N, C-alpha and C positions, 0 to 999 in steps of 0.2 A: 504494500499499499504507499503511495506517495505522500508525502507531506503538504500537498496542493490540493484543496478541494474546491470543486465547482459548486456554486449555491445558485439554484435558480429560484424561480416564482417569486423574486423580490418585488416590493412595492416600489412604485416610481420614487416615491418620497426617501427611500432608504439611501443613505451615503454611507461612504468609508467610515467614518467615526462610529455610525450606528451597528455597522456589521462588525466591526473589530470588537466593540463591546459587548454585542450578542454572544460572539464566539470565544471571549476572553475566560467566561466561566467553565469552558471545556479544557482549557490549557494555554500554553504561552503562544499568542498570536504574533508571529512576527512581519506579518504583511496582511492587509483587508483591501481589496479594491472592488468599488461598483464601478463596470463598464458602463457609459454614457453615450447618450445618441451621437454627439458631434461636441467640437469645441464651443458653438455659440448656445447651445442647446444646454438645458438645465434640467434635462430627464433621463433617468437612467435607461438601459436596454432592458433592464429586468433579471440581470442576471450578474453575477460577480464571482470573485475568487478570495480564498483565503488561505493563507501560509501557517503553517504550524511549524514550531521548534523541532519537534520528533514525532516519527510515525506513529507513536503509540497514541499521543495527543490528538493526531488527526482522525485515528481510529475512532476513539473515545468520542469526539465532535461528530462524526458522521453517524455513529449507532445512537447517540443521545438527541441530538438536535433535528434530526431528521423528521419532517413532518411538524416540528414546533411553528409556532405563530410569530412571526417578527413583523412588525408595523402592521398588523391585524389580517397577515396572509400566511398561509402554510408554505414553509419554505422545502426546497428539495435540495439534499446535499448529498453529493457523489464526490468519486475520485475525478480530479480535472485531468483530462488527455493532456499530453504534451503535444505543443505546437510543431508541425510537420515543417523540418529544415526546409528552407528556399535557397535558391542562389540569389543572389543581389541582382534585381532587376528582372526575377522571373514573375509572370504573372499568372492568376488564377484560372485563367481561360485562355483561349487563341487568339484573343483582339491582338491587333497590332499596338504597339508602344503609343502612347501620347505624342500627339506634334509638339515640339519646342516652339512655344508662341514666341519667345525672344527672338529668335533665329527667323525672321520674317524675312525670307528670300522671295524671288519673284516666282510665284507658282502660278501664273495666269496662260501660261505656255506661250508667250510672245516676247519680243526682243525689248519691250518697254521697260523703263526701270522701275523697281519695285515702288518706290515712293516718287509722287510729283511734288516738285518746289511750290508751285505756282497755286494748286488747290488740295483740299484734302482729299485723300483717296478713299472710298467704303468698301472696297473690293467688288468683284464681279463685274466691272464695268459700269455700276451704276451712275447716271451723273451726281455730281458732288451737292449742288444746290437746286433747292427747290424751284427755281425760274428754269432750269434745264427739263425738269419732270413735266409732264403731260397735267392739267389739274384735275379734281373731281376724285370721286371714288378714294382708292386707295388703301384700300383693306380695313378691316372692323374697327380700327382706332383711327381712323380719319387720315392716314399716310402721311405724305411730307407737306403737301400743299394747301391742300382743300380744307381742312379741319372738320369735314364731315363725315360721317360714317358710311356705310356701303359695304358691301361683301367683297371679297377677294377678287370676284369675278366682274364686278361693278367698276369698269375702268373708264375714265374719261367723261367729260361732257356732265351729262344729267346726274343729280345728286340725289337718289333716291333714300328714303328714310334719315334726311337730314334734319328733318324738324318733328322727328318722334322722340318721343321720351320715354326711357326705359326705367 
């Protein structure tokens, strides 16, 4: 049995300190971590890991605390699986690696320079300014110059649905 335990079915409000305090009754906790959704999110994914000083303490914690209530939820305690070792840059699926957007080379297939010095470029050879675009329509949010709604297929001229309130 390993020293690291998986703890599942945690409440979203459970944090590292609460997890550590709950498992401290079973032994000497060396690390407790609740896995969070993201950097900006303040919500947990509903699981975490607890590490003990000895295998005996981890076994005791698994046997005594599995199914007990933590923050009004019955938790699941099990042995944590080791992370599979991956080579650096190895991806989980067969997708190609992400494009490095700091290296903005010329990907248009033409001999034009990647950047134009006289006007900003928006890619895909779209005109840079609204005066260069046809007026009217332009998508569900008004496009560039018309300011009025319409659907993607409604291009130019007649501005349907512009006086309609949603």
